[in-house]
C-alpha positions in Angstrom: 5.7 40.1 4.3 4.7 37.9 6.8 3.1 35.1 5.1 6.5 35.1 2.8 8.7 35.2 6.2 6.5 32.3 7.5 6.2 30.4 4.9 10.7 30.6 4.4 10.0 30.3 8.4 8.0 26.6 6.8 11.2 25.9 4.7 14.1 25.6 7.0 11.5 24.2 9.6 10.8 21.0 7.0 14.7 21.0 6.2 15.3 20.7 9.6 12.9 18.1 10.3 14.5 16.2 7.3 18.6 16.1 9.5 16.2 14.6 12.3 15.0 12.7 10.4 18.7 11.3 8.8 20.0 11.4 12.4 18.2 9.8 13.6 18.2 6.7 11.1 21.6 6.9 11.8 21.3 6.7 15.9 19.2 3.6 15.5 19.2 2.3 12.2 15.9 0.0 11.0 12.9 -0.1 8.6 10.8 1.4 10.7 12.8 4.6 10.4 14.5 4.3 7.3 10.6 4.9 5.9 9.9 7.4 8.5 13.5 9.0 6.9 11.7 8.0 3.7 8.7 9.3 4.8 10.2 13.0 5.5 12.2 13.1 1.9 9.2 13.1 0.7 7.2 15.3 3.2 9.3 18.7 2.1 10.0 17.2 -1.5 5.4 18.2 -1.3 5.8 21.3 0.0 9.2 22.5 -1.5 8.0 22.0 -4.4 6.4 25.6 -5.1 10.1 27.5 -4.0 11.6 24.9 -6.7 9.7 24.9 -9.6 8.7 29.4 -9.2 12.9 28.6 -9.1 13.1 26.9 -12.0 10.6 28.8 -14.1 12.4 32.1 -13.7 15.9 30.2 -14.7 14.0 29.3 -18.1 14.2 31.8 -21.6 10.7 31.9 -22.7 7.0 32.5 -22.3 6.8 28.3 -23.6 9.1 26.5 -21.2 7.9 28.3 -18.8 3.8 26.6 -19.6 5.2 23.3 -20.3 6.4 24.3 -16.3 3.6 25.2 -14.1 1.7 22.1 -14.5 4.7 19.8 -13.1 4.3 21.1 -10.1 0.5 19.4 -8.7 2.1 16.5 -10.5 5.2 16.1 -8.5 3.7 17.9 -5.3 0.5 15.8 -5.1 2.7 12.9 -6.7 5.7 12.7 -3.2 2.6 14.3 -0.2 0.8 10.2 -1.0 4.1 8.6 -1.2 4.2 10.5 2.4 1.3 9.1 3.0 2.1 5.3 1.9 5.0 6.1 3.6 3.8 7.4 7.2 1.8 4.4 7.0 4.2 2.1 6.6 6.7 3.3 10.0 3.5 3.5 11.7 2.6 0.8 11.7 5.6 -0.8 12.2 6.5 0.8 15.1 3.2 -0.4 16.4 5.6 -3.9 15.7 8.1 -3.6 16.7 6.0 -2.3 20.0 4.8 -5.5 19.9 7.3 -8.2 19.4 9.9 -6.2 21.9 7.0 -6.1 24.5 7.3 -8.3 27.8 5.8 -12.5 28.2 2.8 -12.4 30.0 3.6 -14.5 32.5 
C-alpha cells in the first residue's frame, strides 16, 4: 500500500516536472531549454511506461494480445531512458556553451 502511494506520488511529480519544463521553455525560448524540455518528456515516458502498459494490458481482451504487448514495456523504457541521457548531456553542454559565450571579456 505504501509503495503504491509512493509510485503514484512520483507519477504526479513527474507530470509537474514536465509542466514546469514547458513553462520554462515558454519563458526562455532557446535551444538549451528545448533540449531540457525534451529530456524531461523522455524521462516521464520512460518512468510512466509501467503505468501506460499496465493500463493497456488490462484493456486488452485476450491473453495472447497481453503477451504480445508485455515485452514492449521494456523496449519503451530502455529507449526513452537512452534518449533522456543523450538529451540531458546535450542540454548540459549547451548550458556550458551559453555560459561561456555570455561571460565577461577579460581586459
